[in-house]
Phi, psi and omega in degrees: 000314182295317181292323181288322179295335185260003182261097171236008184262005180273359185293141170293177181297143192271058178205113177249107189294321185293313183294323177298318180288326173299315179294320183288325180293323181288328187258024185298328179294323174294324177294314184298319176299318181294319179296316180297319181292318182292321177299320181295318176298318176303310181294327173297318178294320178297327184285328186256354181271137180281127183296148177241132183255140178238123179250139190232129174249145182246134178241145175246115178270100186269116180285352176285127180265112180288131186243126175264340179222180174274004180290140179281134181285151179288310177253104189293177180291177179300315182122160183262355183280158183299320180295326180293319181287319179295333179289341176291336175296316177292325178301315184290329180276359183296155183291325179308303185295310177301326181295318177299318175293319174306319175286316182295322182268003179051049184296327182299331177267004183276128180301331180294321182262327180275119178240076183295142173233160181305319182299322183293319180294319183289325183271347178069034183273049187289327182284323174294322176301322178296319180297319178298316179298314183297319178294329176291319175299313179304323179294330175292338185276136173227125180229133182210151177270142179280082179067227177258021185272183180260013181266131175244132180254129180245118182239158173215137178259134183205164176284336178257127179295321177297317178299313182301319178294318180295316180292321174303311179299323183290327176290323177296317179296322177291325183292314182290327177292326180291322173300316179290323179292327177296321179292313179299318176294324179299318178296314179296318181294320181288325178297324179290321179288317177301316180295332177285341182264349183299310184301317178295321177293321182292321180295322181297318181293318182296318177296318180296318180292323178294323175295324177292319183296311185298326181292320181295318181292322184293328184255008178057045181250057178287325181268115179299334178263027188290331181262005183292316178301318180295320175297317180290329173290326175298320182297313180297315182293328176295321174299317183294320178298324180291317179296314180299323176295324176295313180298320177296323180291323178297313183294322178295324178295314179302319183293318180295322179291326180290322179296319179288325175290329178290326177287336187282171188288304177272058190294326181290323178294313180292323182293331177297327177290336182269317185234131184277117182219130186288312180301313188293324179297314181296313175306320180293322174301313183300316182296323177293322181289320178294321187290327175286322179296318180293325182290327180289318185289329177292336179283322187278312185261174172280154178304334182266008181291144186295330181292318183291321180295321179294315184293323182295325184287323175294320180296322182291322182292319175296322179292327178289321178299318179301318179295320183294317187294322179297317182297319179301312178298323178293322176291327175299311182295324177297315183292323176297323177292317178299317182291326178292322179295319180292325177291325175296318178296318182296314186293316178299324179293321176295319180296324174294318183293319178293330176288324173300319180293327182289323177295314179297319183285330183277344179303316183288328182287326180296317180291331179290312176305324181297316179294322184285328177294319178296326179287323181294317182297318177298321180291326179292314180297315183296324178295317179294320178295316179299320183294311183298325178297318180291323179299309182294330178295320189274349185277347180299119180092352185264344181279132181261159178281135181278354176248122178229157183275122182249349179213115180274139182288134179238149183302120178297146177276312181259141180290151180276341173201138005277150177251113185297324178303333181265314184296313186294316175300319181295316178300320179298315177298317178296319178297320182294315180296317177297317179297318180297318180299318181291321181296319182288316183273336182287315181073190178279129174298328183286318179293329178288328178287322181293322180290320176295328176294317182295312177297344180288345180277078176262159178300129179225157185290325185211158170204123182064052182108237177251011183278132183268166176235151183285151178294146183253131188260004177105183178251143179221144185248133178263142179285154175155175178240158180302135180079011182277142180283168179297313176302320177297322176294322179298319181290322175297326178292318181293320178293324178293319181293330179269341184269146182299335183283345179273040184296318188293313180293333175290320179292319178296324178293318178296325177294319172300317179297319180297316176300321181290318181292334174294334178277351186265151178260146185293133173192161180304147183287152018261159175257139184254122179245143176247137177238122180218170179225190185264302185241305192266125176292340178295326175303308178302315182291320174297320177291327176290324178296319183297315178296321185291320175297323178291319174296325179291318176294339173271010173090019179260148176270127187236137176237133181257128177248108180261113179278135174237150181297160179294137178111352178248046185288345179296334181280346184289133173250137186281327189247180182273132176224160182271125174293128185288338178278307186266342184072016183258150175291131192225141164229157187242133177226147179280151172247094190262143175291164175077042176282348175060037176077004182286135180282148178286133176234151178247142182304140187295321185288337169286315182287343184287136184089001174253149175272323181228138174240122176256117181269114176262097185273154169298172180305151184290346179277348185278167182284146179088359178278115188226128183291331178297334181289340178245034182288344178278351185284154180269336177206138179251127180248124181248120181260145178227154168278165177297337179282336182269353187288152177111217182298319185297323178297317180294322182295319182298316179292320180297326182283338183252340178242158173265175182295325175296322175288329176301322187283350174242034184231157180211157180229154178209149180260127176248116172252125179278120186278083179282101170259136182297140185238122183262000180271119182290330180302316180291322175295317180293322179293322173300316180289330177289325176293323174297000000 
């Protein structure tokens, strides 16, 4: 039950072309009547409506600014961006500009716009009447921009073509004159303000020059290059300090290398690489010669031989002399380093002294330059103002308006409204749409009365005493053509449910399924439904197929139990088979008399796995039909044709059902939509399927 209640997404598209065309064809007279009525109203409107003429003038807002001189204009052009051009539309529509045209053209005295009434004279509402006239005049004005161009179209509507052109040209002339006047007024205002500032600027320049002269006299700065020699001395001394520091660093480096070489093992050898010394070079050569001689003697004689001892003693004396020479060289490098450091200190002290003198001498120069800069700035401002004053004075009358008229409004020949070529087609279209709406939603009066009569059979507590009546589920039409067999109709129902054009039939089937489900009480599946009729068993079979297909479309598993009268046992099947016409699982069971009130039960292995079981019983009027035999069903559905509806339907049910059966029963009207078929192939196929 919950799954069925939540399945609403299986419906096909809600547009049935065939059903729509059928409704339109049945209501074709309504469509024709609506079209004729709309066309008549349009002709009447054209006959009584006073024509209105619209005259249009065109303006070009040119962003290019024509320059007759190199002077910069006080008020620049409108601009080339789209927003600037679009804003001119609102300028033309402004109340100020239109009010000037309103007064210059004496619109208040025009009979077309002035509509005086007795009430205005009695109440003295002259001012309010003038505002009303202006509002009517303002509504006649139309200003629009031509796309994204620089062209603006100004239109005016009037009953007179000449008056429309005259007022449109007056609005354009007022707008262009206003643009030129704005530039001239801007030049005059700027020129007046600049002249008012000239005297103050001239006083500022005189005071600044006087302050510079007095400062030079007070600080004796008559020679502008007085501090130039001192600065050059500072630059030279700075260069000497840098050179002295470089020499001191070089002397310190050589001394440190000499100390490191003296401490090393072969000190004299490495020291000769750092400092060039003739004595050290001679001692080193003597040392190498004696070392070679001693090595030869050591090879020839024994270590304790007098010759070897003598040579070793001479070698030691030479080595001592080399060490003494290295010490002397190191002390000499140390003395050179000390002299270089002292020279750096002396030069740095002189540099500090020279910089102190320079600062004291430049203090007055800084103040002098400040005063001179102030005087130069005041003189520059004065020159600019004098130049700009002369330029603005000469710009008067030289600036051209950036908006020019490219199309003068002329009296139109044809009225702008009403237009027969527009009113008549639109009226025909509106009448056609209205007629189609009435044809689609109105339906047939006869079918509406029949539906109202059928729906009047609602659940009531009693009827003719204490006897109840079943609830009525409405009227439903089955698809098909005249002469079609029952299996062919079932196939037609399946195609209609699955095809997108069967939206109306799908909605009605889903509505029936929901109404049936609403009558059921919750219990574990399966739910058992009985479908029967009054006379023809085909009605019950077609209705059962429709309900079964609807439940199947809703995602429910459905089993059809087809009952046959006693004596047709050859048609009974033991197992479940699929009906070739409806496509639903079906079993066949006999309806034998003498059930003695025993309720029908289905084998558990057959009912397992199904959500709904539909019992297609024979008509209620045949022998052997007993309501007690179907006491286990949840809901009994009785289908009738439109001809059987009414008193006969109630009489048939009263004779076959008890009050308790009435409470679990429902009725519905099934009308077979027999449309004539002119195709012999369809008729032959239908007969073959039957």
